[in-house]
Legacy VTK file of the C-alpha trace (Angstrom):
# vtk DataFile Version 3.0
C-alpha trace
ASCII
DATASET POLYDATA
POINTS 315 float
178.907 -58.621 1.354
180.382 -61.373 -0.549
179.516 -61.395 -4.399
179.833 -64.910 -6.399
179.608 -64.555 -10.098
177.878 -67.547 -11.852
177.158 -70.935 -10.107
180.210 -71.902 -8.085
180.474 -73.666 -4.810
179.653 -71.286 -1.651
182.673 -71.271 0.326
181.032 -72.056 3.705
178.096 -74.117 4.849
174.763 -72.080 4.811
172.981 -71.693 8.526
169.548 -70.484 7.123
169.638 -69.212 3.675
166.537 -66.304 2.624
166.853 -65.994 -0.932
165.477 -62.538 -3.194
165.486 -62.787 -6.913
165.554 -59.965 -9.490
166.568 -57.284 -11.390
165.994 -54.310 -8.902
166.885 -51.917 -11.431
166.773 -48.971 -9.800
167.198 -50.469 -6.200
163.768 -48.322 -5.254
161.752 -47.950 -2.285
159.840 -51.045 -3.470
162.659 -53.396 -3.621
164.791 -52.073 -0.575
161.239 -53.025 1.311
161.970 -56.864 -0.321
165.743 -56.483 -0.064
165.108 -55.266 3.613
162.666 -58.192 4.607
165.226 -60.832 3.068
167.938 -59.194 5.668
165.596 -59.511 8.253
164.242 -63.060 7.904
167.617 -63.839 7.598
169.036 -61.936 10.862
165.970 -63.438 13.051
167.786 -67.210 12.366
171.247 -66.065 12.182
171.363 -66.912 8.669
172.130 -65.619 5.196
170.451 -62.957 3.431
171.128 -63.481 -0.610
170.037 -61.771 -3.579
170.055 -63.883 -6.702
170.504 -60.857 -9.697
171.546 -60.879 -13.305
174.402 -59.232 -14.444
172.321 -56.983 -17.177
168.723 -56.672 -17.383
167.168 -59.662 -19.812
165.394 -57.353 -22.327
169.420 -56.373 -23.385
170.088 -60.281 -24.367
166.388 -60.883 -25.630
166.346 -58.058 -27.431
169.917 -58.334 -28.689
170.062 -54.868 -27.766
171.549 -52.665 -24.848
168.858 -51.604 -22.780
169.615 -48.504 -20.781
169.250 -48.752 -16.776
168.645 -46.810 -13.745
171.315 -48.424 -12.404
174.174 -51.035 -13.762
175.276 -53.645 -11.844
178.170 -52.083 -10.309
175.769 -49.529 -9.075
173.368 -52.015 -7.721
176.315 -53.937 -5.963
177.189 -50.956 -3.676
173.596 -50.522 -3.293
173.215 -54.149 -2.261
175.939 -53.899 0.048
174.885 -50.369 1.440
171.525 -52.299 2.806
173.494 -55.010 4.162
173.396 -58.077 1.937
175.232 -60.993 2.997
175.717 -62.261 -0.394
174.591 -61.359 -3.966
174.948 -64.063 -6.489
175.536 -62.407 -10.146
174.038 -64.632 -13.179
175.011 -64.002 -16.301
171.853 -63.561 -18.377
172.784 -65.674 -21.308
171.015 -68.292 -23.496
171.204 -71.282 -21.387
169.543 -68.921 -18.434
166.807 -66.920 -21.005
166.073 -71.199 -22.174
166.001 -72.437 -18.363
162.162 -72.612 -17.186
160.739 -71.269 -14.174
160.448 -74.761 -12.546
164.221 -75.857 -12.774
164.974 -72.446 -11.598
163.382 -73.046 -8.626
164.592 -76.568 -8.155
168.143 -76.134 -9.701
169.053 -72.971 -8.391
166.834 -71.694 -5.094
166.297 -74.821 -3.587
169.093 -77.289 -5.236
172.089 -75.061 -5.225
171.460 -72.301 -2.704
169.257 -74.321 -0.007
166.866 -71.710 0.767
164.808 -72.180 3.557
162.660 -69.316 2.793
162.166 -66.996 -0.175
161.113 -62.782 -0.337
159.144 -62.026 -3.461
157.827 -59.074 -5.018
154.386 -59.009 -5.577
154.645 -58.867 -9.417
157.944 -61.036 -9.505
158.242 -63.101 -12.743
161.276 -65.287 -13.772
162.037 -68.430 -16.131
161.708 -68.792 -19.623
158.621 -66.715 -21.149
158.851 -65.522 -17.504
156.047 -68.047 -16.560
157.594 -67.940 -12.787
155.727 -66.305 -10.291
154.697 -66.286 -6.441
151.852 -68.868 -6.909
154.592 -71.058 -8.875
157.084 -70.724 -5.726
154.629 -71.404 -3.311
153.787 -74.806 -5.045
157.349 -75.756 -4.860
157.416 -74.242 -1.397
155.116 -77.039 -0.074
157.472 -79.609 -2.127
160.693 -79.086 -0.800
159.970 -77.325 2.507
160.755 -73.636 2.234
158.644 -70.348 3.660
157.391 -68.053 0.806
156.921 -64.529 1.814
155.600 -61.836 -0.771
155.732 -58.085 0.106
153.077 -55.706 -1.342
154.071 -52.742 -3.561
155.102 -49.210 -2.202
153.287 -46.389 -3.375
154.743 -42.812 -3.866
152.195 -40.016 -4.067
149.418 -42.162 -4.872
151.422 -44.047 -7.400
152.794 -47.200 -7.364
156.899 -47.353 -7.412
158.265 -48.688 -10.386
161.359 -48.792 -12.349
159.926 -48.095 -15.406
158.297 -44.439 -13.695
161.080 -43.642 -12.469
163.332 -43.896 -15.401
160.669 -41.760 -17.232
160.825 -39.199 -14.411
164.766 -39.030 -14.753
164.515 -38.596 -18.327
162.238 -35.861 -18.360
164.515 -34.069 -15.310
161.731 -34.811 -12.639
164.389 -35.157 -9.616
162.038 -34.794 -6.986
159.898 -37.267 -8.107
162.095 -39.729 -9.137
163.772 -39.223 -5.522
160.793 -39.805 -3.913
160.311 -43.522 -5.518
163.930 -44.229 -5.234
164.027 -43.163 -1.777
167.438 -41.172 -2.039
168.817 -38.520 -4.659
169.047 -39.074 -8.188
172.200 -40.407 -9.056
174.613 -41.915 -11.421
177.848 -44.245 -11.268
180.406 -44.551 -13.574
183.915 -45.305 -14.371
186.230 -41.927 -14.909
187.646 -41.779 -18.574
190.238 -39.543 -20.368
188.701 -36.717 -21.325
189.963 -33.863 -23.437
191.299 -31.947 -20.766
189.736 -28.318 -21.663
188.514 -27.915 -18.048
192.008 -28.273 -16.907
193.058 -25.841 -19.022
190.334 -23.693 -18.172
191.014 -24.177 -13.726
188.216 -26.640 -13.806
189.432 -30.002 -14.032
186.816 -32.408 -15.008
185.959 -35.937 -14.554
184.443 -37.658 -17.731
182.397 -40.752 -16.870
181.680 -43.652 -18.683
178.130 -44.513 -16.892
177.999 -48.339 -18.245
174.609 -47.576 -19.395
173.151 -45.725 -16.893
170.294 -43.237 -17.782
170.689 -39.766 -16.591
168.955 -36.509 -16.478
168.495 -33.990 -19.118
171.261 -31.782 -20.571
172.339 -29.066 -17.711
174.763 -27.734 -15.025
173.889 -29.406 -11.873
174.616 -28.915 -8.181
175.756 -32.217 -7.078
177.509 -34.656 -4.510
180.659 -36.784 -5.476
181.615 -39.622 -3.892
184.726 -41.368 -4.279
186.336 -44.139 -2.118
183.719 -43.561 0.749
184.424 -39.660 0.908
181.781 -37.158 -0.343
182.565 -34.048 -1.792
181.228 -30.779 -3.452
181.013 -30.813 -7.161
179.436 -29.141 -10.215
177.928 -31.993 -12.687
177.380 -30.752 -16.530
175.287 -32.896 -18.853
175.820 -31.938 -22.492
177.496 -31.627 -25.824
180.356 -28.526 -24.719
178.772 -25.911 -27.828
181.397 -23.729 -26.657
183.997 -26.157 -28.171
181.988 -28.601 -30.052
180.688 -28.031 -33.789
178.398 -30.885 -35.193
177.611 -32.658 -31.997
173.944 -33.445 -32.593
174.526 -37.384 -33.342
176.691 -37.269 -30.212
175.775 -38.954 -26.625
175.951 -36.052 -24.374
178.893 -36.301 -21.769
178.959 -36.549 -18.051
181.662 -34.270 -16.803
182.302 -33.724 -13.094
184.193 -30.985 -11.816
184.916 -32.142 -8.080
185.497 -28.644 -6.283
189.094 -28.322 -4.913
189.807 -31.231 -5.635
192.976 -31.881 -8.155
193.855 -35.948 -7.733
194.430 -38.278 -10.592
191.130 -40.584 -10.387
191.419 -42.403 -13.842
190.039 -45.544 -13.687
188.103 -44.991 -10.418
184.579 -45.295 -9.815
182.631 -42.278 -8.780
178.991 -41.778 -7.892
177.515 -38.228 -8.828
174.155 -37.316 -6.861
172.223 -34.840 -8.048
170.750 -32.251 -5.844
169.477 -29.278 -8.288
169.361 -27.863 -11.634
171.662 -24.800 -11.711
171.218 -23.768 -15.130
170.570 -25.194 -18.841
173.669 -25.638 -21.063
175.030 -22.382 -23.131
177.336 -21.738 -25.811
179.022 -18.957 -24.880
181.004 -16.285 -27.457
184.143 -16.666 -25.751
186.397 -19.025 -23.332
186.798 -16.247 -20.947
182.828 -15.714 -20.674
182.662 -19.419 -20.118
185.368 -19.403 -17.655
183.291 -16.476 -15.681
180.212 -18.372 -15.819
182.139 -21.721 -14.066
182.812 -19.037 -11.659
179.517 -17.952 -10.830
178.274 -21.522 -10.671
180.978 -22.386 -8.506
179.693 -19.324 -5.753
175.977 -20.070 -6.210
176.645 -23.553 -4.992
179.052 -22.815 -2.461
176.683 -20.158 -1.126
173.500 -22.033 -1.032
175.504 -24.782 0.677
176.858 -22.634 3.276
173.634 -20.926 3.642
171.951 -24.479 4.232
174.581 -26.006 6.946
173.798 -22.437 8.757
170.300 -23.683 8.784
170.457 -27.194 9.689
LINES 1 316
315 0 1 2 3 4 5 6 7 8 9 10 11 12 13 14 15 16 17 18 19 20 21 22 23 24 25 26 27 28 29 30 31 32 33 34 35 36 37 38 39 40 41 42 43 44 45 46 47 48 49 50 51 52 53 54 55 56 57 58 59 60 61 62 63 64 65 66 67 68 69 70 71 72 73 74 75 76 77 78 79 80 81 82 83 84 85 86 87 88 89 90 91 92 93 94 95 96 97 98 99 100 101 102 103 104 105 106 107 108 109 110 111 112 113 114 115 116 117 118 119 120 121 122 123 124 125 126 127 128 129 130 131 132 133 134 135 136 137 138 139 140 141 142 143 144 145 146 147 148 149 150 151 152 153 154 155 156 157 158 159 160 161 162 163 164 165 166 167 168 169 170 171 172 173 174 175 176 177 178 179 180 181 182 183 184 185 186 187 188 189 190 191 192 193 194 195 196 197 198 199 200 201 202 203 204 205 206 207 208 209 210 211 212 213 214 215 216 217 218 219 220 221 222 223 224 225 226 227 228 229 230 231 232 233 234 235 236 237 238 239 240 241 242 243 244 245 246 247 248 249 250 251 252 253 254 255 256 257 258 259 260 261 262 263 264 265 266 267 268 269 270 271 272 273 274 275 276 277 278 279 280 281 282 283 284 285 286 287 288 289 290 291 292 293 294 295 296 297 298 299 300 301 302 303 304 305 306 307 308 309 310 311 312 313 314
């Protein structure tokens, strides 16, 4: 996938650009339907599928407060590539973009710059200043400029329309199954490995501490997970919490995300790691001693590995 940051000249002449636009936070089943339709239409014409997105959620700029998200930009780019998108254009959501009216957005960007032959939109798509742009407006301009517009109906899961808002709520509440159903994949976090206290290493359970770039996470606890690093999959145990056995007065601190990758000892500082949540092993607990904590970590590992082994035997 070719990723373009900002409004830059596209290196090659496009054959048949099919464009969709949106934040696509979560890249959930509804988003996937839109993106797959974009890819299918482009493939039929041997053209290019293009996702036009933003570097942050518009609410983060408009409210002057960083908004939590299901998927950071880095995470979304990975998911777009996995779906098979040809080109992703990332616009910085700044004052200029915020004040661009919907008509200019269509005329200058979608038609003028990208030269869209077809545009694919979600049922509730809105864009431009004051969110005035919608599918009806794009259809009016399509007749003027000669491109086609395709709209996608919403996707439902268990009788409820799949939405980023609902998925955020389910993840925060710990309802991983409902969130998984709407996402069409396991709940996951994607972060950069940063330096920690090295306490896990001293216990014989070295952990990777993650900077999630404002991604939301499940509630505190110890989880059976899968870790993905440089295209490889590993079994892992992930702790979300405040390390009560070691830390004091942590009530104001953000819970940490620490990933113990089983039978893995490489240094991965600065690298990106995706962690997919399988199920919750237990609540985070304050232990009376380090030895008691180490014993529990061994139990967590054995429980996870035994469960994984049984699953392999039955598959």
